[in-house]
ZADO-1210 file (C-alpha; in nm, 4 decimals, padded with zeros to 6 digits):
<atoms>
<atom x="-01.7038" y="-02.2654" z="02.2039" code="MET" pos="1"/>
<atom x="-01.6464" y="-02.0031" z="02.4721" code="LYS" pos="2"/>
<atom x="-01.6467" y="-01.6397" z="02.3663" code="ALA" pos="3"/>
<atom x="-01.7274" y="-01.2857" z="02.4683" code="ILE" pos="4"/>
<atom x="-02.0426" y="-01.1508" z="02.3044" code="SER" pos="5"/>
<atom x="-02.3059" y="-00.8810" z="02.3301" code="TYR" pos="6"/>
<atom x="-02.6688" y="-00.8864" z="02.2171" code="SER" pos="7"/>
<atom x="-02.7365" y="-00.5116" z="02.2292" code="ARG" pos="8"/>
<atom x="-02.5394" y="-00.1905" z="02.2121" code="TYR" pos="9"/>
<atom x="-02.4210" y="-00.0434" z="02.5388" code="GLY" pos="10"/>
<atom x="-02.1425" y="-00.0103" z="02.7928" code="GLY" pos="11"/>
<atom x="-01.8939" y="-00.2766" z="02.8920" code="ALA" pos="12"/>
<atom x="-02.1587" y="-00.4400" z="03.1107" code="ASP" pos="13"/>
<atom x="-02.3325" y="-00.5775" z="02.7970" code="VAL" pos="14"/>
<atom x="-02.0330" y="-00.8053" z="02.7357" code="LEU" pos="15"/>
<atom x="-02.1012" y="-01.1634" z="02.8432" code="ALA" pos="16"/>
<atom x="-01.8719" y="-01.4650" z="02.8664" code="TYR" pos="17"/>
<atom x="-02.0265" y="-01.7950" z="02.7651" code="GLY" pos="18"/>
<atom x="-02.1030" y="-02.0404" z="02.4880" code="ASP" pos="19"/>
<atom x="-02.1678" y="-01.9285" z="02.1301" code="VAL" pos="20"/>
<atom x="-02.2028" y="-02.1383" z="01.8170" code="ARG" pos="21"/>
<atom x="-01.8864" y="-02.2698" z="01.6564" code="ASP" pos="22"/>
<atom x="-01.7789" y="-02.0716" z="01.3478" code="PRO" pos="23"/>
<atom x="-01.8313" y="-02.2170" z="01.0019" code="LYS" pos="24"/>
<atom x="-01.5188" y="-02.2317" z="00.7869" code="VAL" pos="25"/>
<atom x="-01.5871" y="-02.0964" z="00.4384" code="GLY" pos="26"/>
<atom x="-01.3848" y="-02.1961" z="00.1312" code="PRO" pos="27"/>
<atom x="-01.1634" y="-01.8860" z="00.1503" code="ASP" pos="28"/>
<atom x="-01.1149" y="-01.8931" z="00.5284" code="SER" pos="29"/>
<atom x="-00.9174" y="-02.0814" z="00.7881" code="VAL" pos="30"/>
<atom x="-01.0187" y="-02.1798" z="01.1391" code="LEU" pos="31"/>
<atom x="-00.7789" y="-02.0196" z="01.3854" code="VAL" pos="32"/>
<atom x="-00.7379" y="-02.1375" z="01.7422" code="LYS" pos="33"/>
<atom x="-00.7092" y="-01.8018" z="01.9158" code="VAL" pos="34"/>
<atom x="-00.4155" y="-01.7457" z="02.1486" code="ARG" pos="35"/>
<atom x="-00.4583" y="-01.3699" z="02.1960" code="ALA" pos="36"/>
<atom x="-00.6736" y="-01.0813" z="02.0747" code="ALA" pos="37"/>
<atom x="-00.5867" y="-00.7149" z="02.1176" code="ALA" pos="38"/>
<atom x="-00.8268" y="-00.4444" z="02.2307" code="VAL" pos="39"/>
<atom x="-00.8669" y="-00.1361" z="02.0115" code="ASN" pos="40"/>
<atom x="-01.0803" y="00.1765" z="02.0635" code="PRO" pos="41"/>
<atom x="-01.2915" y="00.0710" z="01.7653" code="VAL" pos="42"/>
<atom x="-01.4028" y="-00.2366" z="01.9614" code="ASP" pos="43"/>
<atom x="-01.5855" y="-00.0402" z="02.2271" code="TRP" pos="44"/>
<atom x="-01.7040" y="00.2154" z="01.9727" code="LYS" pos="45"/>
<atom x="-01.8687" y="-00.0701" z="01.7824" code="CYS" pos="46"/>
<atom x="-02.0127" y="-00.2014" z="02.1088" code="ARG" pos="47"/>
<atom x="-02.1599" y="00.1432" z="02.1824" code="GLU" pos="48"/>
<atom x="-02.3201" y="00.1526" z="01.8362" code="GLY" pos="49"/>
<atom x="-02.1099" y="00.4358" z="01.6955" code="TYR" pos="50"/>
<atom x="-02.0422" y="00.2446" z="01.3728" code="LEU" pos="51"/>
<atom x="-02.4032" y="00.1428" z="01.3168" code="ASP" pos="52"/>
<atom x="-02.4297" y="00.3863" z="01.0264" code="GLY" pos="53"/>
<atom x="-02.1588" y="00.2104" z="00.8233" code="ILE" pos="54"/>
<atom x="-02.1586" y="-00.1529" z="00.9384" code="LEU" pos="55"/>
<atom x="-02.4559" y="-00.3896" z="00.9568" code="ASP" pos="56"/>
<atom x="-02.4768" y="-00.5673" z="01.2912" code="THR" pos="57"/>
<atom x="-02.5863" y="-00.9268" z="01.3380" code="VAL" pos="58"/>
<atom x="-02.6468" y="-00.9971" z="01.7065" code="PHE" pos="59"/>
<atom x="-02.5039" y="-01.1566" z="01.9070" code="PRO" pos="60"/>
<atom x="-02.1726" y="-00.9901" z="01.8232" code="VAL" pos="61"/>
<atom x="-01.8363" y="-01.1355" z="01.9187" code="VAL" pos="62"/>
<atom x="-01.6118" y="-00.8261" z="01.9379" code="PRO" pos="63"/>
<atom x="-01.2506" y="-00.7946" z="01.8290" code="GLY" pos="64"/>
<atom x="-01.0660" y="-00.7561" z="01.4985" code="TRP" pos="65"/>
<atom x="-00.7056" y="-00.8316" z="01.6027" code="ASP" pos="66"/>
<atom x="-00.5889" y="-01.1883" z="01.6541" code="VAL" pos="67"/>
<atom x="-00.2909" y="-01.4176" z="01.6860" code="SER" pos="68"/>
<atom x="-00.3229" y="-01.7927" z="01.6890" code="GLY" pos="69"/>
<atom x="-00.2728" y="-02.1261" z="01.5168" code="VAL" pos="70"/>
<atom x="-00.4444" y="-02.2601" z="01.2047" code="VAL" pos="71"/>
<atom x="-00.6390" y="-02.5777" z="01.2823" code="VAL" pos="72"/>
<atom x="-00.8464" y="-02.6115" z="00.9631" code="GLN" pos="73"/>
<atom x="-00.8009" y="-02.4531" z="00.6197" code="PRO" pos="74"/>
<atom x="-01.0985" y="-02.3897" z="00.3929" code="GLY" pos="75"/>
<atom x="-01.1454" y="-02.5871" z="00.0728" code="ALA" pos="76"/>
<atom x="-00.9878" y="-02.3178" z="-00.1495" code="SER" pos="77"/>
<atom x="-00.7010" y="-02.2223" z="00.0811" code="VAL" pos="78"/>
<atom x="-00.3421" y="-02.2930" z="-00.0197" code="SER" pos="79"/>
<atom x="-00.1777" y="-02.0056" z="00.1684" code="GLU" pos="80"/>
<atom x="-00.1904" y="-02.1657" z="00.5134" code="PHE" pos="81"/>
<atom x="-00.1758" y="-02.5164" z="00.6588" code="ALA" pos="82"/>
<atom x="-00.2630" y="-02.6802" z="00.9903" code="VAL" pos="83"/>
<atom x="-00.0169" y="-02.5706" z="01.2554" code="GLY" pos="84"/>
<atom x="00.0775" y="-02.2373" z="01.0970" code="ASP" pos="85"/>
<atom x="00.1047" y="-01.9503" z="01.3438" code="GLU" pos="86"/>
<atom x="-00.0774" y="-01.6457" z="01.2083" code="VAL" pos="87"/>
<atom x="-00.1846" y="-01.2905" z="01.2864" code="ILE" pos="88"/>
<atom x="-00.4845" y="-01.1128" z="01.1442" code="GLY" pos="89"/>
<atom x="-00.6888" y="-00.7973" z="01.1169" code="TYR" pos="90"/>
<atom x="-01.0102" y="-00.9947" z="01.0865" code="VAL" pos="91"/>
<atom x="-01.2542" y="-00.7263" z="00.9802" code="ARG" pos="92"/>
<atom x="-01.5474" y="-00.8207" z="00.7643" code="GLU" pos="93"/>
<atom x="-01.8119" y="-00.5906" z="00.6191" code="ASP" pos="94"/>
<atom x="-02.0506" y="-00.6505" z="00.9090" code="PHE" pos="95"/>
<atom x="-02.0265" y="-00.6950" z="01.2865" code="LEU" pos="96"/>
<atom x="-02.0813" y="-01.0423" z="01.4250" code="SER" pos="97"/>
<atom x="-01.7878" y="-01.2833" z="01.4086" code="ARG" pos="98"/>
<atom x="-01.4999" y="-01.1336" z="01.6041" code="GLY" pos="99"/>
<atom x="-01.1818" y="-01.2552" z="01.7671" code="THR" pos="100"/>
<atom x="-01.2641" y="-01.2525" z="02.1392" code="PHE" pos="101"/>
<atom x="-01.3313" y="-01.6238" z="02.1268" code="ALA" pos="102"/>
<atom x="-01.1635" y="-01.9632" z="02.1419" code="GLU" pos="103"/>
<atom x="-01.1825" y="-01.9911" z="01.7630" code="TYR" pos="104"/>
<atom x="-01.2363" y="-01.7555" z="01.4704" code="VAL" pos="105"/>
<atom x="-01.2987" y="-01.8332" z="01.1033" code="ALA" pos="106"/>
<atom x="-01.0703" y="-01.5794" z="00.9362" code="ALA" pos="107"/>
<atom x="-01.0726" y="-01.4959" z="00.5626" code="PRO" pos="108"/>
<atom x="-00.7224" y="-01.5454" z="00.4212" code="VAL" pos="109"/>
<atom x="-00.7292" y="-01.1847" z="00.2949" code="ARG" pos="110"/>
<atom x="-00.7055" y="-01.0763" z="00.6606" code="THR" pos="111"/>
<atom x="-00.4079" y="-01.2918" z="00.7631" code="LEU" pos="112"/>
<atom x="-00.0291" y="-01.3186" z="00.7501" code="ALA" pos="113"/>
<atom x="00.2203" y="-01.5388" z="00.9269" code="ARG" pos="114"/>
<atom x="00.3046" y="-01.4447" z="01.2836" code="LYS" pos="115"/>
<atom x="00.6407" y="-01.2732" z="01.3465" code="PRO" pos="116"/>
<atom x="00.8716" y="-01.5399" z="01.4844" code="ARG" pos="117"/>
<atom x="01.0302" y="-01.3073" z="01.7396" code="ASN" pos="118"/>
<atom x="00.7065" y="-01.1817" z="01.8975" code="LEU" pos="119"/>
<atom x="00.5010" y="-01.3552" z="02.1618" code="THR" pos="120"/>
<atom x="00.1399" y="-01.4339" z="02.0770" code="PHE" pos="121"/>
<atom x="00.0400" y="-01.1422" z="02.3011" code="GLU" pos="122"/>
<atom x="00.2689" y="-00.8976" z="02.1211" code="GLN" pos="123"/>
<atom x="00.1721" y="-01.0344" z="01.7807" code="ALA" pos="124"/>
<atom x="-00.1986" y="-00.9871" z="01.8525" code="ALA" pos="125"/>
<atom x="-00.1309" y="-00.6191" z="01.9074" code="GLY" pos="126"/>
<atom x="00.0309" y="-00.5639" z="01.5703" code="LEU" pos="127"/>
<atom x="-00.2305" y="-00.6003" z="01.2899" code="PRO" pos="128"/>
<atom x="-00.4723" y="-00.3085" z="01.3284" code="LEU" pos="129"/>
<atom x="-00.2263" y="-00.0538" z="01.4631" code="VAL" pos="130"/>
<atom x="00.0504" y="-00.1658" z="01.2279" code="GLY" pos="131"/>
<atom x="-00.1679" y="-00.1564" z="00.9186" code="LEU" pos="132"/>
<atom x="-00.3107" y="00.1809" z="01.0205" code="THR" pos="133"/>
<atom x="00.0315" y="00.3341" z="01.0762" code="ALA" pos="134"/>
<atom x="00.1790" y="00.1852" z="00.7597" code="TYR" pos="135"/>
<atom x="-00.1098" y="00.2697" z="00.5283" code="GLN" pos="136"/>
<atom x="-00.1343" y="00.6286" z="00.6541" code="VAL" pos="137"/>
<atom x="00.2397" y="00.7024" z="00.6548" code="LEU" pos="138"/>
<atom x="00.3150" y="00.5383" z="00.3204" code="VAL" pos="139"/>
<atom x="-00.0102" y="00.5554" z="00.1264" code="GLY" pos="140"/>
<atom x="-00.1715" y="00.8769" z="00.2504" code="VAL" pos="141"/>
<atom x="00.1022" y="01.1033" z="00.3872" code="LEU" pos="142"/>
<atom x="00.3761" y="00.9660" z="00.1565" code="ARG" pos="143"/>
<atom x="00.6448" y="01.0345" z="00.4152" code="VAL" pos="144"/>
<atom x="00.9936" y="01.0772" z="00.2730" code="LYS" pos="145"/>
<atom x="01.3431" y="01.0610" z="00.4157" code="ARG" pos="146"/>
<atom x="01.4494" y="01.3863" z="00.5789" code="GLY" pos="147"/>
<atom x="01.0961" y="01.5108" z="00.6487" code="GLU" pos="148"/>
<atom x="00.9567" y="01.5994" z="00.9908" code="THR" pos="149"/>
<atom x="00.6412" y="01.4192" z="01.1003" code="VAL" pos="150"/>
<atom x="00.4154" y="01.5063" z="01.3939" code="LEU" pos="151"/>
<atom x="00.2432" y="01.2027" z="01.5475" code="VAL" pos="152"/>
<atom x="-00.0327" y="01.2576" z="01.8020" code="HIS" pos="153"/>
<atom x="-00.0714" y="01.0210" z="02.0997" code="ALA" pos="154"/>
<atom x="00.2726" y="00.8826" z="02.0216" code="ALA" pos="155"/>
<atom x="00.2706" y="00.6444" z="02.3192" code="ALA" pos="156"/>
<atom x="-00.0580" y="00.4802" z="02.2221" code="GLY" pos="157"/>
<atom x="-00.1154" y="00.1746" z="02.0068" code="GLY" pos="158"/>
<atom x="-00.1189" y="00.3370" z="01.6629" code="VAL" pos="159"/>
<atom x="00.1085" y="00.6227" z="01.7628" code="GLY" pos="160"/>
<atom x="00.3876" y="00.4060" z="01.9006" code="SER" pos="161"/>
<atom x="00.4057" y="00.1981" z="01.5829" code="VAL" pos="162"/>
<atom x="00.3780" y="00.5133" z="01.3681" code="ALA" pos="163"/>
<atom x="00.6811" y="00.6643" z="01.5424" code="VAL" pos="164"/>
<atom x="00.8875" y="00.3514" z="01.4740" code="GLN" pos="165"/>
<atom x="00.7762" y="00.3233" z="01.1119" code="LEU" pos="166"/>
<atom x="00.8299" y="00.6922" z="01.0385" code="ALA" pos="167"/>
<atom x="01.1821" y="00.6686" z="01.1770" code="ARG" pos="168"/>
<atom x="01.2409" y="00.3639" z="00.9571" code="HIS" pos="169"/>
<atom x="01.1293" y="00.5715" z="00.6586" code="LEU" pos="170"/>
<atom x="01.4007" y="00.8226" z="00.7463" code="GLY" pos="171"/>
<atom x="01.1818" y="01.0927" z="00.8986" code="ALA" pos="172"/>
<atom x="01.2332" y="01.3004" z="01.2072" code="ARG" pos="173"/>
<atom x="00.9413" y="01.2404" z="01.4444" code="VAL" pos="174"/>
<atom x="00.7856" y="01.4728" z="01.7000" code="ILE" pos="175"/>
<atom x="00.5277" y="01.2972" z="01.9155" code="GLY" pos="176"/>
<atom x="00.2666" y="01.4317" z="02.1550" code="THR" pos="177"/>
<atom x="00.2456" y="01.2444" z="02.4841" code="ALA" pos="178"/>
<atom x="00.1862" y="01.2990" z="02.8528" code="SER" pos="179"/>
<atom x="00.4926" y="01.3722" z="03.0627" code="GLU" pos="180"/>
<atom x="00.4955" y="01.0201" z="03.2080" code="ARG" pos="181"/>
<atom x="00.5371" y="00.8753" z="02.8572" code="ASN" pos="182"/>
<atom x="00.8139" y="01.1055" z="02.7327" code="HIS" pos="183"/>
<atom x="01.0951" y="00.8589" z="02.8027" code="ASP" pos="184"/>
<atom x="00.8952" y="00.5862" z="02.6294" code="TYR" pos="185"/>
<atom x="00.8509" y="00.8023" z="02.3186" code="VAL" pos="186"/>
<atom x="01.2232" y="00.8852" z="02.3186" code="ARG" pos="187"/>
<atom x="01.2951" y="00.5137" z="02.3324" code="GLY" pos="188"/>
<atom x="01.0864" y="00.4690" z="02.0168" code="LEU" pos="189"/>
<atom x="01.2950" y="00.7314" z="01.8379" code="GLY" pos="190"/>
<atom x="01.0618" y="01.0293" z="01.8747" code="GLY" pos="191"/>
<atom x="01.0990" y="01.3737" z="02.0267" code="GLU" pos="192"/>
<atom x="00.8199" y="01.4092" z="02.2827" code="PRO" pos="193"/>
<atom x="00.6123" y="01.7209" z="02.3468" code="VAL" pos="194"/>
<atom x="00.3323" y="01.7679" z="02.5977" code="GLU" pos="195"/>
<atom x="-00.0086" y="01.7999" z="02.4355" code="TYR" pos="196"/>
<atom x="-00.2749" y="02.0482" z="02.5460" code="GLY" pos="197"/>
<atom x="-00.2502" y="02.4263" z="02.5780" code="ASP" pos="198"/>
<atom x="00.0638" y="02.5651" z="02.4182" code="GLY" pos="199"/>
<atom x="00.1112" y="02.2677" z="02.1863" code="LEU" pos="200"/>
<atom x="00.1706" y="02.4846" z="01.8801" code="SER" pos="201"/>
<atom x="00.4452" y="02.6809" z="02.0525" code="GLU" pos="202"/>
<atom x="00.6165" y="02.3657" z="02.1746" code="ARG" pos="203"/>
<atom x="00.6147" y="02.2064" z="01.8310" code="VAL" pos="204"/>
<atom x="00.7347" y="02.5298" z="01.6655" code="ARG" pos="205"/>
<atom x="01.0157" y="02.5369" z="01.9180" code="GLY" pos="206"/>
<atom x="01.1407" y="02.2086" z="01.7713" code="LEU" pos="207"/>
<atom x="01.0391" y="02.2749" z="01.4097" code="ALA" pos="208"/>
<atom x="01.0252" y="02.6529" z="01.3473" code="PRO" pos="209"/>
<atom x="00.9417" y="02.6082" z="00.9779" code="GLU" pos="210"/>
<atom x="00.6575" y="02.3688" z="01.0537" code="GLY" pos="211"/>
<atom x="00.6203" y="01.9960" z="00.9922" code="VAL" pos="212"/>
<atom x="00.5862" y="01.8174" z="00.6590" code="HIS" pos="213"/>
<atom x="00.3178" y="01.5749" z="00.7739" code="ALA" pos="214"/>
<atom x="00.0804" y="01.5288" z="01.0664" code="VAL" pos="215"/>
<atom x="-00.0626" y="01.1922" z="01.1699" code="PHE" pos="216"/>
<atom x="-00.3632" y="01.2709" z="01.3895" code="ASP" pos="217"/>
<atom x="-00.5026" y="00.9954" z="01.6120" code="THR" pos="218"/>
<atom x="-00.6865" y="01.2231" z="01.8537" code="VAL" pos="219"/>
<atom x="-00.9039" y="01.4770" z="01.6696" code="GLY" pos="220"/>
<atom x="-01.0635" y="01.7860" z="01.8185" code="GLY" pos="221"/>
<atom x="-00.8267" y="02.0572" z="01.9399" code="GLU" pos="222"/>
<atom x="-00.5196" y="01.8560" z="01.8439" code="ALA" pos="223"/>
<atom x="-00.6431" y="01.8439" z="01.4858" code="LEU" pos="224"/>
<atom x="-00.7139" y="02.2167" z="01.4809" code="LYS" pos="225"/>
<atom x="-00.3649" y="02.2945" z="01.6116" code="ALA" pos="226"/>
<atom x="-00.2105" y="02.0583" z="01.3610" code="SER" pos="227"/>
<atom x="-00.3480" y="02.2438" z="01.0615" code="ALA" pos="228"/>
<atom x="-00.1537" y="02.5514" z="01.1706" code="ASN" pos="229"/>
<atom x="00.1713" y="02.3597" z="01.2151" code="LEU" pos="230"/>
<atom x="00.2082" y="02.2447" z="00.8565" code="LEU" pos="231"/>
<atom x="00.4959" y="02.3681" z="00.6455" code="ALA" pos="232"/>
<atom x="00.4112" y="02.4771" z="00.2888" code="PRO" pos="233"/>
<atom x="00.2861" y="02.1723" z="00.0946" code="GLU" pos="234"/>
<atom x="00.2456" y="01.9876" z="00.4244" code="GLY" pos="235"/>
<atom x="00.0048" y="01.6935" z="00.4492" code="ARG" pos="236"/>
<atom x="-00.2495" y="01.6109" z="00.7165" code="LEU" pos="237"/>
<atom x="-00.4300" y="01.2826" z="00.7874" code="ALA" pos="238"/>
<atom x="-00.6588" y="01.1746" z="01.0690" code="SER" pos="239"/>
<atom x="-00.7984" y="00.8398" z="01.1800" code="ILE" pos="240"/>
<atom x="-01.0033" y="01.0028" z="01.4553" code="ALA" pos="241"/>
<atom x="-01.1879" y="01.3057" z="01.3173" code="ASP" pos="242"/>
<atom x="-01.3703" y="01.3450" z="00.9869" code="GLY" pos="243"/>
<atom x="-01.3406" y="01.7227" z="01.0198" code="ASP" pos="244"/>
<atom x="-00.9860" y="01.6837" z="00.8896" code="VAL" pos="245"/>
<atom x="-01.1257" y="01.7408" z="00.5400" code="VAL" pos="246"/>
<atom x="-01.2147" y="02.0965" z="00.6447" code="ASP" pos="247"/>
<atom x="-00.8422" y="02.1583" z="00.6910" code="TYR" pos="248"/>
<atom x="-00.7471" y="02.0118" z="00.3549" code="GLY" pos="249"/>
<atom x="-00.6521" y="01.6750" z="00.5012" code="GLY" pos="250"/>
<atom x="-00.7764" y="01.3201" z="00.4589" code="ARG" pos="251"/>
<atom x="-00.9728" y="01.0931" z="00.6901" code="TYR" pos="252"/>
<atom x="-00.8614" y="00.7295" z="00.6722" code="TYR" pos="253"/>
<atom x="-01.0050" y="00.3968" z="00.7922" code="PHE" pos="254"/>
<atom x="-00.7631" y="00.1057" z="00.7889" code="VAL" pos="255"/>
<atom x="-00.8322" y="-00.1863" z="00.5547" code="ARG" pos="256"/>
<atom x="-00.7205" y="-00.5502" z="00.5642" code="PRO" pos="257"/>
<atom x="-00.4295" y="-00.6143" z="00.3277" code="ASP" pos="258"/>
<atom x="-00.2314" y="-00.9403" z="00.3468" code="PRO" pos="259"/>
<atom x="00.0709" y="-00.7969" z="00.1625" code="ALA" pos="260"/>
<atom x="00.0935" y="-00.4999" z="00.4000" code="ASP" pos="261"/>
<atom x="00.0479" y="-00.7306" z="00.6984" code="LEU" pos="262"/>
<atom x="00.3232" y="-00.9635" z="00.5799" code="LEU" pos="263"/>
<atom x="00.5511" y="-00.6610" z="00.5364" code="HIS" pos="264"/>
<atom x="00.4818" y="-00.5672" z="00.8987" code="LEU" pos="265"/>
<atom x="00.5701" y="-00.9216" z="01.0054" code="THR" pos="266"/>
<atom x="00.9015" y="-00.8881" z="00.8226" code="GLU" pos="267"/>
<atom x="00.9721" y="-00.5482" z="00.9791" code="LEU" pos="268"/>
<atom x="00.9013" y="-00.6918" z="01.3242" code="ALA" pos="269"/>
<atom x="01.1417" y="-00.9783" z="01.2572" code="GLU" pos="270"/>
<atom x="01.4052" y="-00.7285" z="01.1462" code="GLN" pos="271"/>
<atom x="01.3670" y="-00.5405" z="01.4740" code="GLY" pos="272"/>
<atom x="01.2288" y="-00.2286" z="01.3048" code="VAL" pos="273"/>
<atom x="00.9042" y="-00.2308" z="01.5031" code="ILE" pos="274"/>
<atom x="00.8155" y="-00.3717" z="01.8415" code="ASP" pos="275"/>
<atom x="00.4810" y="-00.3988" z="02.0198" code="VAL" pos="276"/>
<atom x="00.4576" y="-00.2974" z="02.3836" code="HIS" pos="277"/>
<atom x="00.1876" y="-00.4854" z="02.5770" code="VAL" pos="278"/>
<atom x="00.0883" y="-00.2840" z="02.8819" code="SER" pos="279"/>
<atom x="-00.1538" y="-00.5348" z="03.0336" code="GLU" pos="280"/>
<atom x="-00.3197" y="-00.8685" z="02.9592" code="THR" pos="281"/>
<atom x="-00.6565" y="-01.0059" z="03.0667" code="PHE" pos="282"/>
<atom x="-00.7990" y="-01.3576" z="03.0393" code="PRO" pos="283"/>
<atom x="-01.0858" y="-01.3942" z="02.7936" code="LEU" pos="284"/>
<atom x="-01.3494" y="-01.4028" z="03.0643" code="GLU" pos="285"/>
<atom x="-01.2341" y="-01.0577" z="03.1836" code="ARG" pos="286"/>
<atom x="-01.2593" y="-00.8899" z="02.8430" code="ALA" pos="287"/>
<atom x="-01.5062" y="-00.6361" z="02.9840" code="ALA" pos="288"/>
<atom x="-01.2322" y="-00.5096" z="03.2169" code="ASP" pos="289"/>
<atom x="-00.9976" y="-00.4834" z="02.9184" code="ALA" pos="290"/>
<atom x="-01.2575" y="-00.2739" z="02.7362" code="HIS" pos="291"/>
<atom x="-01.3013" y="-00.0460" z="03.0367" code="ARG" pos="292"/>
<atom x="-00.9281" y="00.0108" z="03.0668" code="LEU" pos="293"/>
<atom x="-00.8963" y="00.0889" z="02.6970" code="ASN" pos="294"/>
<atom x="-01.1822" y="00.3392" z="02.7203" code="GLU" pos="295"/>
<atom x="-00.9823" y="00.5420" z="02.9724" code="GLU" pos="296"/>
<atom x="-00.7588" y="00.6461" z="02.6826" code="GLY" pos="297"/>
<atom x="-00.4281" y="00.6384" z="02.8704" code="ARG" pos="298"/>
<atom x="-00.2866" y="00.3121" z="02.7411" code="THR" pos="299"/>
<atom x="00.0827" y="00.2847" z="02.6628" code="ARG" pos="300"/>
<atom x="00.1038" y="00.0435" z="02.3695" code="GLY" pos="301"/>
<atom x="-00.1568" y="-00.2337" z="02.3709" code="LYS" pos="302"/>
<atom x="-00.4043" y="-00.4115" z="02.5984" code="ILE" pos="303"/>
<atom x="-00.4447" y="-00.7782" z="02.5094" code="VAL" pos="304"/>
<atom x="-00.6964" y="-01.0524" z="02.5907" code="VAL" pos="305"/>
<atom x="-00.5566" y="-01.4064" z="02.6120" code="THR" pos="306"/>
<atom x="-00.7118" y="-01.7485" z="02.5609" code="VAL" pos="307"/>
<atom x="-00.5653" y="-02.0201" z="02.7829" code="ASP" pos="308"/>
<atom x="-00.4909" y="-02.3457" z="02.5979" code="TRP" pos="309"/>
<atom x="-00.2407" y="-02.4616" z="02.8557" code="GLU" pos="310"/>
<atom x="-00.4179" y="-02.7885" z="02.9226" code="ASP" pos="311"/>
<atom x="-00.4854" y="-02.8787" z="02.5601" code="GLU" pos="312"/>
<atom x="-00.2705" y="-03.0279" z="02.2874" code="THR" pos="313"/>
<atom x="-00.2755" y="-02.8374" z="01.9604" code="GLU" pos="314"/>
<atom x="-00.5044" y="-03.0002" z="01.7073" code="SER" pos="315"/>
</atoms>
């Protein structure tokens, strides 16, 4: 099959388009014909070798953890999905090798849920990682309650944009950091935008003089430091970007696959609670360009890689 792969750590130039071996379908997996795969910052961080200390790497590596597609073969023990089912997945295993930037992926059923009926394959591919991250942090870590005020950093980005929508659904007031060009977008999500950078604390205090009940940090560094001083008494702080959050009494969190959580996100998408904004799409063979664009760190919503099956009949 055709796929994107890399055989050593490095920049986007190590990504190559070509033939790799077909995936084997284990008893607890299904073979998914990939329609789209979203790009996440973790993809290029893995490619650069930043996660080498926690994940074994088996080269060549096919990058990508997000996917949307169609089931073409269930494993011997699988009863959850059948041929023809449209699915989404956060297909992360405990090592790097078999990713989603390919024509096919063998996905463990623990990483999958049915695709939201009202989302395109491109939109649906952008939901799993960011949706699970936002949901697990807001509900499981920060325990956001109705009537609270939540500060979300990078509120126009992939995780941030979904976090704003979910926090509003939970009944919270949301303040979101974003560049000026994204302020209208954040307002459209239900958030109150503030410019990040120098003077952030004053701008947030201007909207929430008593401080915020919870901070969802997706940036780290100076934003994290400022956040610790913006908490109201008993306020909670979580970061997915900076392990130093523990020094401020907060918690660092790494998203995990969870089929029940993913199905809940599918249902919320179908109810119109959350939407996924796709800023740009690239064909599979141009995945390196998609990586480069994501590395710039100015993405509104999601960047998605597509696999063209236009000339083929579904198996």
